[in-house]
Residue, then its C-alpha position, 0 to 999 in steps of 0.5 A: m500500500e502506497g500513497i497519501l490518504p487525506l484524513y478528516k481529523p476529528a476533535g479529541l485525537t492527537s495526530h499521533d492518535c490518528v496514525f495509531r488508529l490508521r495502522k490498525i485499520l490499514r493493517t500496515k505499520k508504515v504510516g506517518h502524519t504530516g504535522t501535528l494538529d492540536p486535539d481540539v482542532t479538526g480538519v485536513l491531516p494528510i497521512c502518508i503510507g508506504k513509500a509516501t512517508k518519504v515525502a511527509e516533510y514536504i507537506t509539513d513544510a507547505g502552506k496551510s489554510y484554516e478557518g478559525e473563530v476568535t472570542i474577545g473578552f477573555s484569554t486562557t492558559t492555552e490560548d484556546a477554548s480548552g484552557e483556564k481563564v487567565e484574564e477577563r475584561k468585558v467588551e464595553r464598546s462596539i467594534n466596527r467592521t473597519e476596525i477589525l479589517q484594519v487589524l487583520h490587514s496589519l497582521t498580514g505578511e511576515i510577523k513575529q510570534t512567540p509560541p504558547m507555553y502549551s505547545a510542542v516547541k522544545v526549549n533546552g530539549t524539553r517541550l514547552y507543554e511539559y514545562a507548562r504542566k509543571g507550572i514552570e515559565v521559561e523564555r520562549p524563542t520568537r519566530k518569524v512566520t508569514i500570513y499570506s492572507i487573512d479574511l473576515l468571515d462575518d458580514r456584520d458591520e458592528f460587533s457588540g456584547e460583553l463577549i465578541t466572537f467572529r470567524f476568519r480564514v487564514s492562509c499561512s506558512k509552516g510554524t504559524y500558531i493560529r491560537t497566538l494569532a487570535v490572541m494578537i487580534g484581541e490585543s490589537l483591538g485592546y482586549p484579551a482574547h483566545m481562539s474558540n474554534l479551529v478547522r484546518v481547511q487545506s494542507a499543501a494540495f489537499t483540501i477539506d473536500d478531499c478528506l475521508t473520515f475514519e468510518e469511510i476509510e474502514k468501509l473502503m478497507e472492508t470492500g477492498t477499494i481503499s487504493t482508489c482513494l490513495r493520492p500519489l506521492e507527487m501531490a505532496l510535491s506539487h508546490l516544489p519546482k520541477y526538473i523534468i528528466n528523460d529516461k536516460v537521466a532517470e536511471k542515473v537519478k535512481n542511483g543518486a547521480l549529481l545533475p547540472i542545474p538547468e537554467h530555469l532553476k539557477n535561482t532556486n534555493g530550496p528543494i526541487s522535484a526531479e520527475t519523469e516526463e510522465g510526471k513520476a517523482l524520482a528524487i528530491y534535489s537541492a543545490h550542491p553546497n560545494k560544487p557550484g552549478l550542480l544539484k545533489p540528491v537529498k532523497v531518492l524516492r524511487n530506485d526501482q522500475g515501479 
């Protein structure tokens, strides 16, 4: 069994829980997820099976899109609805649409975020949530992330009440904490806030419409038709630059040969997908660190005739 299975992750399970359950359903051990989703978060979680586990990191590194809900009026320890209240301040004024749109616009582009204490980021070899559970506050590294777009999913002109809630859609880079983004939105509006709901609607090339539930996957296994729903590993690489090679070069690529950098890829710094004319990905290449003008293989994906 080989390919990518777009799973609709339900609430209440970690990404690792999903992998554990799918290993049982699919009756195979070679299963891997493509980046952690918090237990409360639902939505798109591409699962790599068989040889496709080799490309999991490229889905993880690709952009993501979410639909979230921010509640303004109180903050929590975890920055989402599962945490305990930290600060509460009732909203005593109306907030108009223009003000919210200005805040969302100000958070578009490259921004700095400090990971929440309840997160999997490691500090001195220990995950932040382990410190948080012991009540230990540590200095957290600030990171730069990119918000490609953020849109208000609410048609109201005025927002009022002791608590104000509205939904938004955001497309962002790897490493973005949407929980923290919700807090930042509240801070910009002058109030404590938290993320009260979150659904991931896209991960790399996979959208929520592509996803299957655990129940649907179980039925496909029962009927022996699961292979019809597995996506090719090339979908994980669709956002990467392509180096199209002929059959003669393909044999060299399968054996890990160095390749000359073609003209159209001379300014490419990141990974490159070496693919046959038929669109089959054979290897991932990047610029050779010591040999200008050459590409070296980072990862050979297929070294057989299959």
